[in-house]
C-alpha positions as CSV (number, residue, x, y, z in Angstrom):
1,M,126.8,108.3,108.2
2,S,130.6,108.6,108.9
3,G,133.0,108.9,106.0
4,L,134.7,105.6,107.0
5,F,131.4,103.7,107.0
6,Q,130.4,105.3,103.6
7,Q,133.7,104.2,102.0
8,C,133.6,100.7,103.5
9,A,130.0,99.9,102.7
10,G,129.5,96.4,101.4
11,R,129.3,96.0,97.7
12,D,125.8,94.6,98.0
13,N,124.6,98.0,99.0
14,I,126.1,99.6,95.9
15,R,124.1,99.8,92.7
16,A,125.7,98.9,89.3
17,L,128.1,101.4,87.8
18,S,126.7,103.8,85.2
19,L,130.1,103.9,83.5
20,T,130.6,100.8,81.4
21,A,133.4,99.3,79.3
22,E,131.2,100.0,76.2
23,L,131.0,103.7,77.1
24,V,134.7,103.9,77.9
25,A,135.6,102.4,74.6
26,L,134.0,105.4,72.8
27,C,136.7,107.6,74.4
28,H,139.6,105.6,73.1
29,R,141.9,106.9,70.4
30,E,145.3,105.6,69.2
31,I,147.8,108.1,70.4
32,P,151.6,107.7,69.7
33,K,153.9,107.8,72.6
34,P,155.5,111.3,72.8
35,A,159.2,111.9,72.9
36,P,160.6,112.7,76.3
37,N,160.2,116.3,77.4
38,P,163.8,117.7,77.4
39,D,162.7,120.3,80.1
40,Q,161.6,117.7,82.5
41,V,164.2,116.6,85.0
42,R,164.3,112.8,85.3
43,F,166.1,110.4,87.6
44,D,169.0,108.4,86.3
45,D,170.1,105.0,87.7
46,A,172.2,106.6,90.4
47,D,169.3,108.8,91.5
48,F,167.0,105.8,91.8
49,D,169.6,104.0,93.8
50,R,170.0,107.0,96.2
51,A,166.3,107.4,96.5
52,A,165.7,103.7,97.3
53,A,168.5,103.7,99.9
54,E,167.0,106.8,101.5
55,I,163.5,105.3,101.8
56,L,164.8,101.9,103.1
57,A,166.9,103.8,105.7
58,I,163.7,105.5,106.9
59,L,161.8,102.2,107.0
60,G,164.6,100.4,108.8
61,G,163.7,96.8,109.1
62,N,159.9,97.4,108.9
63,P,157.9,95.8,106.1
64,I,157.4,97.6,102.8
65,W,153.7,98.6,102.7
66,V,152.3,100.6,99.8
67,F,148.9,102.3,100.0
68,A,147.0,101.6,96.8
69,Y,144.2,104.1,96.3
70,G,144.0,104.3,92.5
71,S,145.7,102.4,89.7
72,L,147.9,100.4,92.0
73,I,144.8,98.5,93.1
74,W,144.1,97.1,89.7
75,N,147.7,97.3,88.4
76,P,150.1,96.7,91.3
77,A,153.8,97.4,91.0
78,A,154.6,93.9,92.2
79,A,152.5,91.0,93.4
80,P,151.7,91.8,97.0
81,V,152.3,89.0,99.6
82,E,149.6,90.5,101.8
83,K,146.7,92.9,101.3
84,R,144.6,94.9,103.9
85,K,141.6,97.1,103.3
86,S,142.8,100.3,105.0
87,T,141.7,103.9,105.6
88,A,143.8,107.0,105.6
89,F,142.3,109.6,107.8
90,G,142.9,113.2,106.8
91,W,143.3,112.4,103.1
92,H,140.9,112.1,100.1
93,R,141.2,111.2,96.4
94,S,141.2,114.0,93.9
95,F,141.7,114.3,90.1
96,C,144.0,117.2,90.3
97,L,147.3,116.4,88.5
98,E,147.4,117.7,84.9
99,M,148.9,115.1,82.5
100,H,150.4,116.0,79.1
101,S,151.3,112.4,78.3
102,W,150.3,108.9,79.3
103,R,146.5,109.7,79.5
104,G,146.6,113.1,78.0
105,T,148.4,115.3,75.4
106,L,149.7,118.8,75.3
107,E,146.7,119.7,73.1
108,Q,144.2,117.9,75.4
109,P,145.7,117.5,78.9
110,G,144.3,114.8,81.1
111,L,144.0,114.4,84.9
112,M,145.6,112.0,87.3
113,M,144.4,111.2,90.8
114,A,146.4,112.2,93.8
115,L,145.6,112.5,97.5
116,R,144.8,115.8,99.0
117,R,144.4,116.9,102.6
118,G,141.1,116.4,104.4
119,G,138.4,113.7,104.6
120,T,139.1,110.0,104.5
121,C,140.3,107.6,101.8
122,T,139.9,103.8,102.0
123,G,142.0,101.7,99.7
124,I,144.3,98.6,99.8
125,A,147.5,98.4,101.7
126,Q,149.8,96.1,99.8
127,R,152.8,94.5,101.5
128,L,155.7,93.9,99.1
129,E,158.5,91.4,99.8
130,G,161.5,90.2,98.0
131,G,165.0,88.8,98.7
132,D,166.6,92.1,97.6
133,R,164.8,95.0,99.3
134,H,166.9,97.5,97.4
135,S,166.1,96.1,94.0
136,L,162.5,95.9,94.9
137,M,162.4,99.5,96.0
138,V,164.2,100.7,92.9
139,A,161.7,98.8,90.7
140,L,158.8,100.4,92.7
141,L,160.2,103.9,92.2
142,R,160.9,103.4,88.5
143,R,157.3,102.3,88.1
144,E,155.7,105.2,90.1
145,I,157.9,108.2,89.7
146,G,160.0,109.7,86.9
147,G,162.1,112.2,88.9
148,P,162.3,114.7,91.7
149,V,158.8,116.0,91.3
150,G,157.2,112.5,91.9
151,F,159.7,111.7,94.7
152,S,158.9,114.9,96.6
153,S,155.3,113.8,96.9
154,L,156.1,110.3,98.2
155,R,155.1,110.1,101.9
156,L,154.8,107.6,104.7
157,I,151.2,107.9,105.9
158,D,149.3,106.3,108.8
159,L,146.6,103.8,108.0
160,Q,144.0,102.0,110.0
161,S,142.8,98.5,109.2
162,A,140.8,95.7,110.8
163,E,144.1,94.0,111.6
164,G,145.5,97.1,113.3
165,P,147.4,100.3,112.4
166,L,150.2,100.4,109.9
167,R,152.4,102.9,108.0
168,A,152.6,102.8,104.2
169,L,154.3,104.5,101.4
170,C,151.9,106.7,99.4
171,F,152.7,108.1,96.0
172,Y,151.4,111.6,95.0
173,A,150.2,112.7,98.4
174,E,149.7,116.4,98.2
175,P,152.2,117.1,95.4
176,D,153.8,120.6,95.6
177,E,152.3,121.7,92.3
178,I,148.7,121.4,93.6
179,V,149.2,123.1,97.0
180,G,146.9,126.1,97.3
181,K,145.0,125.2,94.1
182,P,141.3,124.8,94.4
183,E,139.8,121.5,93.3
184,L,137.9,121.4,90.1
185,P,134.1,120.8,90.1
186,L,133.3,117.2,89.4
187,E,131.4,118.2,86.3
188,E,134.5,119.8,84.9
189,V,136.6,116.7,85.8
190,A,134.2,114.5,84.0
191,A,134.4,116.6,80.9
192,I,138.2,116.4,80.9
193,L,138.3,112.6,81.5
194,V,135.9,112.0,78.6
195,R,138.0,114.0,76.1
196,A,141.6,113.3,77.3
197,C,143.4,110.4,75.8
198,G,147.1,109.5,75.6
199,H,149.3,106.6,74.5
200,A,148.3,104.7,77.7
201,G,144.5,105.2,77.2
202,S,141.8,107.6,78.1
203,G,141.0,109.3,81.4
204,A,137.6,107.7,81.3
205,E,139.3,104.3,81.3
206,Y,141.5,105.2,84.3
207,L,138.4,106.2,86.2
208,F,136.4,103.1,85.2
209,N,139.3,100.7,86.1
210,T,139.7,102.4,89.5
211,V,136.0,102.5,90.5
212,S,135.5,98.9,89.2
213,A,138.5,97.8,91.4
214,L,137.1,99.6,94.4
215,H,133.7,98.1,93.8
216,A,135.2,94.6,93.7
217,E,136.9,95.3,97.0
218,G,133.7,96.4,98.6
219,I,134.9,100.0,98.9
220,Y,132.6,102.9,98.2
221,D,134.0,106.4,97.6
222,P,131.0,108.8,97.3
223,E,132.9,111.4,95.2
224,L,134.3,108.8,92.7
225,W,130.9,107.2,92.5
226,Q,129.3,110.5,91.6
227,L,132.1,111.2,89.1
228,Q,131.6,107.9,87.3
229,E,127.9,108.8,86.9
230,L,128.7,112.2,85.6
231,T,131.3,110.8,83.2
232,A,128.8,108.2,81.8
233,V,126.3,111.0,81.2
234,E,129.0,113.2,79.5
235,I,130.1,110.3,77.2
236,I,126.5,109.7,76.1
237,R,125.9,113.4,75.6
238,C,129.2,114.0,73.8
239,Y,129.1,111.0,71.4
240,R,125.4,111.3,70.8
241,A,126.0,114.9,69.5
242,I,128.8,113.6,67.2
243,S,126.6,110.8,65.9
244,D,123.8,113.3,65.2
245,Q,126.2,115.6,63.3
246,H,127.3,112.6,61.2
247,R,123.7,111.8,60.4
248,R,123.0,115.3,59.3
249,S,126.1,115.6,57.1
């Protein structure tokens, strides 16, 4: 079975998720939003203006398409005027970006998804439209990147859809910080997602929302499906042990 067929299998062929909202709720903790890291270089208004102008110059008069492969599917930056189920050949999803805030802390870092080279990735291409393309692009960049690190991993990638080929902006496609680093085993990723939580929620919640959104779109990613199963098992194992300790104490 080809990777494309696997990822585009109809939702009727996909069994119910093992990871549930009830299991995910066990991972939640109230974490205060941390103060900005003074060592992290962040864009100011002028930087966002320059970055938006640079991207729009590259796009020319072409539509603004954004490839949603993770959180943008269930939490888009702006209401898309058109959506297309699309596949990026030569890319795959990977929980590989360490997070010290948002869905993790310095003490318990989390993981965020990015795209890495190799394989296939099916997601949703979203076409954004507005009267002021510059303001729209600035808002998109403010939502998705904080500074030069995020901007350096913004790429235009080729997608294939039933309606034809297109090129779309893709955030966090092979960021410099992960180049050359091996991918973590899925069992290790599951253990991190279960334990990591930040002011925006837990890693388990991020995974659950993403897999649920893909499921609703009829998209099947074999690795993510296996990861959600491992995460469900890890939550049950972890919190059952805590429950047993409380009963013995």
